[in-house]
Every structure is written in C-alpha cells, then in structure tokens.
Backbone as CSV, one residue per row, in Angstrom:
resi,resn,N_x,N_y,N_z,CA_x,CA_y,CA_z,C_x,C_y,C_z
1,UNK,185.982,203.954,-21.128,185.957,204.809,-19.936,185.145,204.123,-18.837
2,UNK,185.746,204.018,-17.674,185.111,203.346,-16.546,183.874,204.113,-16.081
3,UNK,182.771,203.394,-15.953,181.543,203.962,-15.411,181.626,203.848,-13.886
4,UNK,181.998,204.948,-13.245,182.196,204.915,-11.791,180.894,204.693,-11.034
5,UNK,179.772,205.141,-11.589,178.484,204.883,-10.934,178.207,203.386,-10.900
6,UNK,178.507,202.698,-12.006,178.314,201.245,-12.051,179.256,200.562,-11.063
7,UNK,180.498,201.037,-10.988,181.458,200.479,-10.038,180.957,200.645,-8.612
8,UNK,180.506,201.830,-8.275,179.998,202.084,-6.921,178.788,201.208,-6.619
9,UNK,177.927,201.010,-7.612,176.736,200.188,-7.406,177.107,198.728,-7.165
10,UNK,178.053,198.206,-7.938,178.504,196.823,-7.729,179.112,196.685,-6.338
11,UNK,179.967,197.619,-5.978,180.588,197.566,-4.651,179.540,197.649,-3.547
12,UNK,178.593,198.555,-3.696,177.554,198.724,-2.684,176.727,197.453,-2.526
13,UNK,176.365,196.856,-3.644,175.563,195.635,-3.608,176.329,194.503,-2.938
14,UNK,177.571,194.303,-3.339,178.344,193.185,-2.815,178.785,193.390,-1.364
15,UNK,178.955,194.646,-0.967,179.397,194.943,0.403,178.243,195.302,1.328
16,UNK,177.035,195.312,0.767,175.825,195.595,1.543,175.883,196.961,2.229
17,UNK,176.242,197.973,1.435,176.268,199.352,1.932,175.563,200.241,0.910
18,UNK,175.290,201.463,1.289,174.677,202.443,0.392,175.737,202.912,-0.609
19,UNK,175.369,202.949,-1.883,176.310,203.378,-2.928,176.854,204.773,-2.653
20,UNK,176.066,205.610,-2.004,176.500,206.982,-1.705,177.663,207.008,-0.724
21,UNK,177.876,205.920,-0.001,178.975,205.883,0.970,180.295,205.443,0.339
22,UNK,180.259,204.949,-0.901,181.474,204.524,-1.591,182.151,205.751,-2.185
23,UNK,183.426,205.961,-1.839,184.154,207.115,-2.368,185.634,206.768,-2.540
24,UNK,186.424,207.749,-2.894,187.855,207.544,-3.168,188.610,206.943,-1.985
25,UNK,188.090,207.129,-0.782,188.772,206.643,0.416,188.271,205.285,0.897
26,UNK,187.260,204.720,0.230,186.696,203.441,0.671,187.708,202.317,0.483
27,UNK,187.858,201.515,1.547,188.798,200.390,1.487,188.368,199.322,2.488
28,UNK,189.065,198.200,2.457,188.783,197.134,3.421,188.970,197.624,4.851
29,UNK,189.810,198.643,5.020,190.102,199.161,6.357,188.950,199.951,6.965
30,UNK,188.102,200.543,6.122,187.061,201.410,6.683,185.639,201.078,6.236
31,UNK,185.445,199.983,5.502,184.101,199.503,5.173,183.905,198.226,5.991
32,UNK,183.122,198.324,7.074,183.015,197.211,8.028,182.613,195.870,7.404
33,UNK,181.754,195.875,6.396,181.282,194.620,5.805,182.276,193.990,4.840
34,UNK,183.351,194.680,4.511,184.289,194.216,3.492,185.261,193.209,4.109
35,UNK,184.833,191.946,4.139,185.689,190.877,4.654,186.191,190.037,3.484
36,UNK,186.932,188.983,3.767,187.560,188.201,2.703,186.537,187.494,1.815
37,UNK,185.452,187.013,2.384,184.427,186.348,1.581,183.730,187.347,0.655
38,UNK,183.347,188.482,1.199,182.708,189.506,0.358,183.690,190.021,-0.691
39,UNK,184.974,190.028,-0.360,185.973,190.488,-1.320,185.993,189.573,-2.544
40,UNK,185.982,188.270,-2.312,185.997,187.329,-3.437,184.728,187.470,-4.271
41,UNK,183.588,187.641,-3.614,182.336,187.847,-4.342,182.361,189.163,-5.108
42,UNK,183.000,190.175,-4.538,183.137,191.460,-5.213,183.966,191.315,-6.485
43,UNK,185.074,190.586,-6.396,185.925,190.372,-7.577,185.115,189.693,-8.684
44,UNK,184.373,188.654,-8.326,183.556,187.945,-9.317,182.493,188.866,-9.919
45,UNK,181.870,189.689,-9.090,180.845,190.616,-9.576,181.453,191.674,-10.501
46,UNK,182.648,192.146,-10.169,183.322,193.122,-11.025,183.645,192.512,-12.381
47,UNK,184.114,191.275,-12.375,184.425,190.595,-13.632,183.177,190.458,-14.498
48,UNK,182.068,190.112,-13.861,180.819,189.945,-14.608,180.299,191.281,-15.128
49,UNK,180.280,192.286,-14.270,179.742,193.600,-14.650,180.544,194.241,-15.778
50,UNK,181.871,194.170,-15.687,182.716,194.884,-16.636,183.306,193.979,-17.724
51,UNK,182.873,192.701,-17.725,183.290,191.756,-18.782,184.807,191.672,-18.913
52,UNK,185.475,191.486,-17.770,186.929,191.361,-17.742,187.297,190.151,-16.888
53,UNK,188.536,189.753,-16.982,189.089,188.723,-16.114,190.202,189.383,-15.306
54,UNK,189.982,189.480,-14.007,190.968,190.114,-13.134,192.011,189.066,-12.753
55,UNK,193.274,189.311,-13.090,194.326,188.336,-12.757,194.370,188.051,-11.254
56,UNK,194.689,186.795,-10.916,194.715,186.397,-9.505,195.601,187.302,-8.660
57,UNK,196.754,187.710,-9.216,197.665,188.550,-8.431,197.049,189.921,-8.132
58,UNK,196.167,190.398,-9.017,195.480,191.668,-8.763,194.267,191.473,-7.859
59,UNK,193.588,190.343,-8.007,192.349,190.108,-7.256,192.550,190.231,-5.749
60,UNK,193.672,189.751,-5.253,193.927,189.834,-3.825,194.376,191.197,-3.365
61,UNK,194.796,192.025,-4.301,195.350,193.338,-3.944,194.394,194.507,-4.119
62,UNK,193.241,194.290,-4.751,192.327,195.417,-4.988,191.442,195.625,-3.755
63,UNK,192.054,196.151,-2.722,191.392,196.290,-1.429,190.892,197.700,-1.154
64,UNK,190.785,198.500,-2.213,190.225,199.848,-2.054,189.577,200.273,-3.362
65,UNK,188.724,201.261,-3.265,188.061,201.811,-4.449,189.103,202.293,-5.462
66,UNK,190.120,203.005,-4.969,191.161,203.526,-5.864,191.888,202.408,-6.596
67,UNK,192.232,201.340,-5.884,192.954,200.229,-6.506,192.078,199.471,-7.503
68,UNK,190.794,199.335,-7.188,189.875,198.690,-8.126,189.802,199.508,-9.412
69,UNK,189.669,200.827,-9.272,189.627,201.692,-10.464,190.905,201.543,-11.284
70,UNK,192.041,201.515,-10.615,193.324,201.397,-11.300,193.408,200.099,-12.106
71,UNK,193.044,198.986,-11.489,193.101,197.693,-12.173,192.109,197.650,-13.329
72,UNK,190.891,198.135,-13.107,189.911,198.124,-14.200,190.372,198.994,-15.358
73,UNK,190.948,200.138,-15.052,191.478,200.999,-16.119,192.610,200.311,-16.874
74,UNK,193.476,199.610,-16.152,194.578,198.864,-16.776,194.053,197.754,-17.675
75,UNK,192.886,197.228,-17.353,192.270,196.160,-18.151,191.465,196.725,-19.332
76,UNK,191.480,198.036,-19.463,190.812,198.661,-20.601,189.348,198.988,-20.424
77,UNK,188.885,198.963,-19.176,187.480,199.294,-18.908,187.296,200.790,-18.956
C-alpha cells in the first residue's frame, strides 16, 4: 500500500514546496518549481524512496500527483 505521506514528502522536498500544498490536483502545470530538471530528480528520488525502477516511458509521463500514484501502484508500491 502506497504511503501517500511519504510520496508527498518526497515531492515537496524535490520540488521545494510545502508538503501540505501537494494534493490530488498537483501537476507540472500548477507547481511553479516543477521544471524538467526537478522532474528528473523527482523520478530518481521516488525510485530511491520506494525501492522501484520506474520505466523510462513512464518517467517522462508522471507529470502529476495522480499519475505518480498510478505508476507507483502499478509497480506494486
């Protein structure tokens, strides 16, 4: 079962925002600090935190909190 608090904390740390601001609607479109460089660092941090390997085709597409949750759930987290 995905620990959403841990997910929010990783996202907050990598995107340099308050974890309380991360929610179901958070995406690259509305989190100002979420640029391509931070996105790659976020993917690496997610892999480390949740002990998974995110496929390259998914790594470029997980541009929102909802999509990240979906991919992590698909990976068995």
